[in-house]
N, C-alpha and C positions, 0 to 999 in steps of 0.2 A: 291683902290676901294674895294678890298676884305676886307681890314681892317675896312673900313667904314661899310660894310654890316654885318660883324661879330659883330661889336659894336652895331649895330641896333638890332640884334637878342638877344644879351645879355640884352639890355635895355627892350625889350618886355617881355622877360622871367622874368626879375626882377619886372616889373609892375604886371605880372600875379600872382607871388608869394605874392607880397605885398597886392594884392586885395583879397586873400583867407581869409575868416573869420573863427574864432572859432565857434564850434557848439553853436547855440543860445538857451538858456533856458528861459522859461517864468519866469517872476517875480511874477506871481500870485500863488495861493494856491490850495489845493485839495478839492474835494467834496466827500461825502460819501453816500452810500445807506441807512445807519442807523446812528443815533447819539448815540444809546445805544443798545447793545446786551443783552437781558434778557433771561436767562435760567430758565425754569419752575423748580419746585422742583426736586432736585437731591439727592439721597441717598448718604450718606458718603460711600466711597470706590467704589461706582458704577459710572463709567464714564458716561458723558453726551453724547448726540448726538453731531455731529460736526455741528457748525453753520458757515455760511459764510456771508460775506458782500463784497461790491465792493468799490474800491477806484477809482474815476474818475478824469481824467485831461480833463477838459472841455475847455482847451485853444487850440489854433492852434499849438503852439510851444511845444516842449518837456519840461517836468518839471523834476527836479532832487529832489528826496526825500532824504535828507541828512541823516536822521535817523528815524528808527522805533524801538520803545522800549516798552516792557511790563514793566509797572512801578513797579509791585510787585516783579520783578526779579525772582531769583531762588526759593524764598519762596512763590510765587504765586500759587494757585491751578489751574490757567488757563494755557493753552498751546496755542501758536500762530504759524501760518505757513503762509508764503507769497511766492507765485509762486513756491510752492513745496518744499520750504526750511524752516525747523523748526528752532526755536531758539528765545530767548528772546530779541535779538538785531540784527537789520539789518541796513546796511548803503549803501549810494550811489546807490540807485535804480532809474533808468531812466524810465520815463513813457511817451511814445510818445503822441503827441497831439491828442485829441479826442479818446483816448484809456482808458482802465480800467484795474485794477488788482484785482484779488480775494485775500481776506484774509480769513483764517480759524481759528476758536477758539473752543477748547474743555475745559472741567473742570472736575476734580476729587477732591472730598472733603475728608479731614481727619475726623476720628471719633471725635465728639466733646462732647459726654457724656450728651447732652441735649435732653429732650423730645420735646422741642419746635423748630419749624422751625427758621432758622436765615438767614439773608441776608449777603452775602459776595460780596464785590465790588473790582474792579480793573479798570485799564484803559490802553489803548495803546496810546503812544505819537508819533505823526508824525511831524518831523521838516522839513520845506521847506522854503527857502528864509528868514530865521531868524524868522519864526513864528511857534509856537507850536500849533498843533491841537490835540484834544483828542477824542477817541472813548471810551465810558464808557462800562464796563462789569459788570453785576449783576447776581447773582445766588441765588435762594432760596435753602438752604440746610436743610436736614432732617436726623438726626441720627436714628438708627433703631436697632432692635435685628437681628443678622445675624445667620442663621442656615445653615452650610455647611456640606453636607454629614453626617448628624447628626442623632443619635439615641436618642429617648426620654429616658433620664437617669433614672428618678425616676419611681416607679410603678404608681404613680398618679402625673401628671404634669399639671400645670395651666400656660397657656401663658398670660402674662400681656398685657393690651391694652393701655398703656400709650404712646407707640411708635409703629410704624409699625414693622412687621416681614418680613425679606427678606430671601427667600429660594434659596439655591444653591445645585445642584445635587439632590440626593435622601435624603429626610428628612423623617425618619421612626419612627412610633410608633409601636414597635414590629418588628421583622425581622427573617426570616427563620434561623434556627440553632443557634440563639442567645437568643431570648427572645420573650415572648408573654404575653397576659393577662395584658397589660398596659392600662392606661386610659389617654387620652389627652383631656383636657377641654379648649375650646376657647371661652372666654366671649364675650358678646355683644360689638359692636363697634370696634372690632379688625380688623385692616387692614393688609392683608397678600399679599406679592408681590413675585411672582416667577420669578427668573432670567431665562435666556434662558435654556431650557431642564430641569428645576427644576420640581420635583414631590413630593407631599406629600403622603406617603404610610401608610396605617393602616393595620397591619398584625396580625391576630388572637388576636386583641385587640379592644379597644373601643375608638371612637371619639365622643365627645359631643360638638357640636357647638351651642352656646346659644344666637344667635342673637335675637333681639327684634324689633318690629315695630318702625321704625324711628331710630333705632340704630343697623343696620344690620352689620353682619360680611361680609367683602368683600375680595374676592380673585381675583387678577389680576396680570399683568406683572409688572416688576420693572422699566419700562421706563415711566416716568410720563409726558413727554412732550406731548403737545396736539396732535401732529402728531400720537401718539400711542393709542389714545382713542379708536379707532375702528379697530385695527389691530389684526387679529386672530393669534393663534399659537405662542404667545410670551413665553409661558411656557408650560409644559406638562399637568398638571392637578392633580386631586386627585384620588387615587386608593385605594379601600377598598377590602382586600383579606381575605376571611374566617373570617369575623369580628365577635366579640361578638356584642350583640345588640347595635347599634349606633344611634345617633340622629343628624340631621342637621335641624336647624330652623332659619328662617329669615336670609338667606344668599344669597349673589350674587357671582356667579362664572363666570368670563368672560375672553375672549381673550386667551384661552388655545388651546392645541391640542385636548384632550378629557377632557371636563369639569369634569365629575364625572363618574368613572368606578367602578362597584361593581362586584366582582368575587366570585361566589359560596357562601356557607353559613356555619356557625358554630353554629347558634342559631335559635330559633323559628322564630324571626324576625331579619333579617340582619340589616335593616336600616329603621328608620322613617324619612322620608324627607318631610318637610312642609314649606310652605310660602317662597319658594326659587326660584330664577330666575337664569338660566344658559343660557348663550348667547354667540354667536360669536366664536364658536369653529371651528378649522380647519376641524375636522372630525365629532365628535358626542358631543352633550352636555351631554347626559346621555347614558351610555353603560352598560347594565346588561348582565352578561355572566355566564353561567353554574349554573343555579338554585339558585340564591339568592332569599330571601323572603323580599319583600320591600312593605312598605305602603307609599304612596305618595299623599299628599293633598295640594291644593292651590299652585301649582307650574307651572312655565312657562319654556318651553324648546324652545328657539328661533332659530335664524338663525345659520346654520352650513353647512360646506362644503359637508358633506354626508347626515346624517339624524339628526334631532333634538334629536330623541331618537331611540336607536336600542336595542331591547330586543332579546338576542341571546342564543340559546341552553338551553331553558327551565327555569322554575322558578315559583315563586308564586308572583303575581302582583296585588295590589289593589290601583287604582288611582281614586281620586275624584277631580272634578273641576280643571282640569289641561288644559293648552293650549300647544299644539304642533304646533307651528306656524313658518314656515320656509320661510323667505323672503330673502334668500341669493342672493347677487348680482352675476350674471353670472351663469355658469353651476354648478350643484352639482351632487352628486353621489347617491341620493336616495330620497324616500318620507320623509316627515316631521317625520312620525312614521313608523317604521318597526319592525315586530316581526317574529322570525323564530325559530322553535323548533328542527332544525336538523343541522348537520355539516358533513363535509367529511374529513377524515384523512387517508392518505395512501390508497386511492382508496376504502375506506370503509365508508358508510354513517351511522351515528349514530342519533338516534332520542331521544330527552329528553322530559320529561313530563312537561306540563303546568297544574298546579293544583290551584284550588280555586281562580281563577283570574277574576277580574272585572275592567271595566272602566266605570265610571259613570259621567255624566254631563261634558264631556270633548269636546274640540274643536280640530280637526285635519285639519289644513288649511295652505295655503301658496301660493306662486307664481308659482307652478308647477301644471301640470294637475292631477297628482295622489299624494295625500298627506297621504295616509294610505295604507300600504302593509302588508298583513298577509300571510306568506309563511309557511304552516305547513304540515307535513306528519303524517299520522295516524300510529299507532303501539303501542304507549303508551298513558297514560292518556292525554286528551285535554279538560280541564275544563276551558273555557274562554268565557266571556260574555261582550258585549258592550251594554250599556244601556243609552238611552237619551243623545246622542252625536250628534255633527254636524261634517260631514265628507265630504271631497272633493275627489272624485274618478270618473274617466270616466266610468268604469264598476263597478257598485255597487255590494256589497255583499248581496245576497238574501239567508241568512241562519237563522235558528231560534235563534241562539245566538246573533243576532243583533236586538235589540228591540228599537222602538221609535227613529229611527235614522233620522235626517234631512240630506238629501243627497244634496250636491252640491249647497246649498244656501250660498250666501255671508254673512258672520257673521256681516258685517258692523262695522269693527273696526274704532276707531277715526282716527288713522294715523299710519299704520305699518311702514312707512319710518322713523319715529322717535321712534319706539318701543312703541307706545301708543296703547295698545290692550284693552282699555276700549270699551264698546259697545255704538254705537249710539242709539238714542231713538227707531228707527224703526228696530232694529236688530231682526232677527228671534230667537235669543238665549235668548231674554229677557223673564223672567217669564216662560221659557219653560223647566226648569230642573225638576228632579224627587226628591221631598222632602224626600222620603223614603230612598234615597241613597245620602244624602247631608251631610253637616256639618254646624256648627252654624254660623261661620263668614267667610268672604273672606280674602284675603291676606292683605287688608287694614283695617281689623277689622270691616267691615260693616256687620251688622246682615243679615242672610239669612232667609226669611220667605217662599215666593214662589220663589224658587231660579232661578237665570239665569243659563244657560249652560256656562261653562267656568270659568275663574279666577275671574272676577270682578262682583260685584253687582251694582255698580254705573257707 
């Protein structure tokens, strides 16, 4: 009897083992969130953003991915990563039913010596159940002139405009203890891109930026993917220190920490700034420090994390037909426009002169309650006049140096949310400017007769 029972249990155990099946894999295939990954224009030697996509197993059963292969191999400019593991080849990856897997792709291009953009393609092959599926990879590549911690070498240097210029570190025209009195000319149409923390410095020298209407010089970050179109602080900005007389015309400066900083003066006029838009800076679009002498016409200083323009520690300022318009999203650190003639150092307060300064036909407006702040101490010369301007401020300034001011009226811009600061037909700024302190045309070349207040005539 015992022998019979023992034999019975052996039989049952054998049946149990024989009924156990191998892990079942689906014979179907993969699905993908994209069929092509397209990288916007990427500069040679500058890496791209990391793009990701998802691989789906839409089946109930587990699927086995036999192979994943970057078809360009070691020579490909692309790099791939799956489930945290980099490499051009992966094999035997199991993906549970109704689950997904992230893939990541980056690209870095070699210098190609061409001034024209080019398209470079590759693909990733996925082999499952005897079927190859492909994810296409495309990148627009652009060669450029690269300036890395560079000093302008010649006394007179002209940057070419056939390819973009990419700045790394500090790129200087003149430099303390080394050289000065250099001249850097940047012709119309030049595109200049600052890498993270890059800065263009002009020291006791001259910069001449020769943009033209419809062919502006543009400064921005070096990440050209659409995600970065409106990200501030991508590069440091332009700094002009004790410059010889310099000129900036028809220029766009955007997405920096401080768009344009001008420190002190070495000449009767430090800077002529005309027909220029500076926008979306982390701190200031325009920062004037320690008594520079500037002439500014037909310029717009847009959204910034602190102030659109900060004039600090004295100077000589002449502004005509300028917009100080700050519609920064979220909290910010100051009015659209701030001027201050004093500073404190080691518990001592110093006052600097403001001389022969005027603001004519300008708009000071934005999404804060106070968009103009004048913080001045008496003691030295204070020759400052605001004439025929529109200003937004809860407590208005009732002083004789404010003449023909329109206080707290909405200027009626077309659409500040898309940076369209043209004036609607019913704007109080229309035909309200002072022709005696105007100029002949606006930033778009439109003639001024009975001028509007602000940047635009139409």
